[in-house]
C-alpha positions as CSV (number, residue, x, y, z in Angstrom):
1,M,-46.8,-204.5,239.9
2,K,-45.4,-207.7,238.2
3,R,-46.0,-206.1,234.8
4,L,-44.1,-203.0,235.8
5,T,-41.2,-205.0,237.2
6,T,-41.0,-207.0,234.0
7,L,-41.0,-203.9,231.9
8,I,-38.2,-202.3,233.9
9,F,-36.2,-205.4,233.8
10,A,-36.6,-205.7,230.0
11,A,-35.6,-202.1,229.5
12,I,-32.4,-202.6,231.6
13,I,-31.5,-205.7,229.5
14,A,-32.2,-203.8,226.3
15,V,-29.9,-200.9,227.3
16,T,-27.2,-203.3,228.5
17,L,-27.2,-205.2,225.1
18,S,-27.3,-202.0,223.1
19,A,-24.4,-200.2,224.8
20,P,-21.6,-202.0,222.9
21,A,-23.3,-201.1,219.6
22,W,-23.6,-197.5,220.6
23,A,-19.9,-197.4,221.5
24,Q,-18.7,-198.6,218.1
25,S,-17.6,-196.0,215.6
26,T,-19.9,-195.7,212.6
27,T,-18.0,-192.8,211.0
28,G,-15.5,-194.8,208.8
29,A,-16.3,-192.9,205.7
30,N,-16.3,-189.6,207.5
31,T,-12.9,-190.4,209.0
32,Q,-11.4,-191.2,205.6
33,A,-12.8,-187.9,204.3
34,K,-11.2,-186.0,207.1
35,T,-7.9,-187.8,206.6
36,Q,-8.0,-186.9,202.9
37,A,-8.8,-183.3,203.7
38,K,-5.8,-183.1,206.0
39,K,-3.6,-184.6,203.3
40,D,-5.0,-182.1,200.7
41,A,-4.4,-179.2,203.1
42,K,-0.8,-180.4,203.7
43,E,-0.1,-180.6,200.0
44,D,-1.6,-177.2,199.5
45,K,0.8,-175.8,202.1
46,K,3.7,-177.6,200.4
47,D,2.7,-176.2,197.0
48,A,2.4,-172.7,198.5
49,K,5.8,-173.0,200.1
50,K,7.4,-174.2,196.9
51,K,5.8,-171.3,195.0
52,K,7.0,-168.8,197.6
53,Q,10.5,-170.2,197.3
54,A,10.4,-170.1,193.5
55,D,9.2,-166.5,193.6
56,K,12.0,-165.6,196.0
57,K,14.6,-167.3,193.8
58,A,13.2,-165.6,190.7
59,K,13.4,-162.2,192.4
60,K,16.9,-162.9,193.6
61,D,18.0,-164.0,190.1
62,A,16.3,-160.9,188.6
63,K,18.2,-158.7,191.1
64,K,21.5,-160.4,190.1
65,Q,20.8,-159.8,186.4
66,A,20.0,-156.2,187.1
67,T,23.3,-155.6,188.9
68,K,25.3,-157.3,186.2
69,K,24.1,-154.9,183.5
């Protein structure tokens, strides 16, 4: 019985001391990759928006040129 009590007590202490280590985030590189992916996606959206605006302006200018002739 004494051996079982010692084993249970040791297990409780081990879990108690390990809990802070489990709570820490170990995904620093993963977080940076996600942040970079978000930035890349945002830049892609900006580029797409600029391209769409440029196409719209080119179409408008072409329409102006067609009506002048």
